[in-house]
C-alpha angles and dihedrals in degrees: 000000000000124000133217096247118172115259132185122238119258124248125301122283123255117290091248096067135055116281112259114237135174090256093052092048093049091049092048093049091044092050092051093047091047091055091052091048092053090052093051108082094185092054091046091051091050092046101042111024108026096064090047091050090051091054089069090054090046091055093054092047092051092047090055091049091050090059091063096033110051114204095032108146099228096176096056092042090050094054093043091047092049091052090048093051092048090053093045096050103031098041106026105031098033093046093048089055091046093053091049093048095048091046092052091049089050089238093129092049092051093047090056090062089063131069096273113109122231094256090050092053092051094044093044091053088052096050097091094044093048093045092049092047092052091048092050091046089053091050091048092047096048093041092047093047092051099040096041097033093234121180125252116275114279093214116012091181090059090050089053091049090052092050092049092049092046095048094043094048094045092048091052092045089051090055090049093047092050089061089064095041117089099183138019089245092058092053088088089064102040093048094048097090094056093042092051092046091050093048101041103021103039098058100263103113096012113037113225092233092065093050123092109270095249094050092046091052090053093047091053087064095056117113099253100033099083093053094047091047090051091054091050093045093048093052105034103022095239138081094198096260099060137015117224124213116226132326096308094045093058091059092055092050090044096055097092091047092049092051095046093044093050091050091052091047090053092047092048091048090050090051091049092051094049103037108030113117120216097192137025121276115264 
């Protein structure tokens, strides 16, 4: 088993060509991966249509929960849940399948013989998935704000922090999951635990405020919950358990989520470094 140990880039290119930089390498890897993504109809369906189809089911589930829980803000939960599902499927699931496919094609192994460092290879492969996820989140946010007449975000910086934590954690979890995934076809099975936990345990399909207190406390400790709660808190000024007042108040309420989310990001990154496989098992 190989590990994703950090490596330094090799020497500079010849004076006749452009100087290779981290940015150039990331763009080149991202462009190549984006081309492969556009050619893969299954991956495009999973990334573009599946989250949108699930939003319809999410709306009906939230409407049913609102009947037994008066005061439940269905509109804000719908938008936050849609953003969470986009991140889970487009970043986590799609990237897990991409890592497995490139490993099976020996692309990752060949890239390691060049000047790109390990972290650049992993990040470059993730560029199209992350870019597409952010674009879809923007569409969902703008469409939801216009259609549902939602207010402006209370704390945009907190929303950005939640997005960064969510994307970073899901990227690292995708690298870990790919180590236990032999084929692209089996990615639907190996990614299921994280997808189910993110949908039903992180407040997307079942809001934390309608859960029993003990169950909600446990769910707040799941890997993706803190990031999704930060996004919700930054936009709507509440995480379901407490309502914050103003810009400063949201930071105080967000402190536990920031700590828990950072711990999970570090653990997921550690797992990616130690368990990621660069070539198929022999």
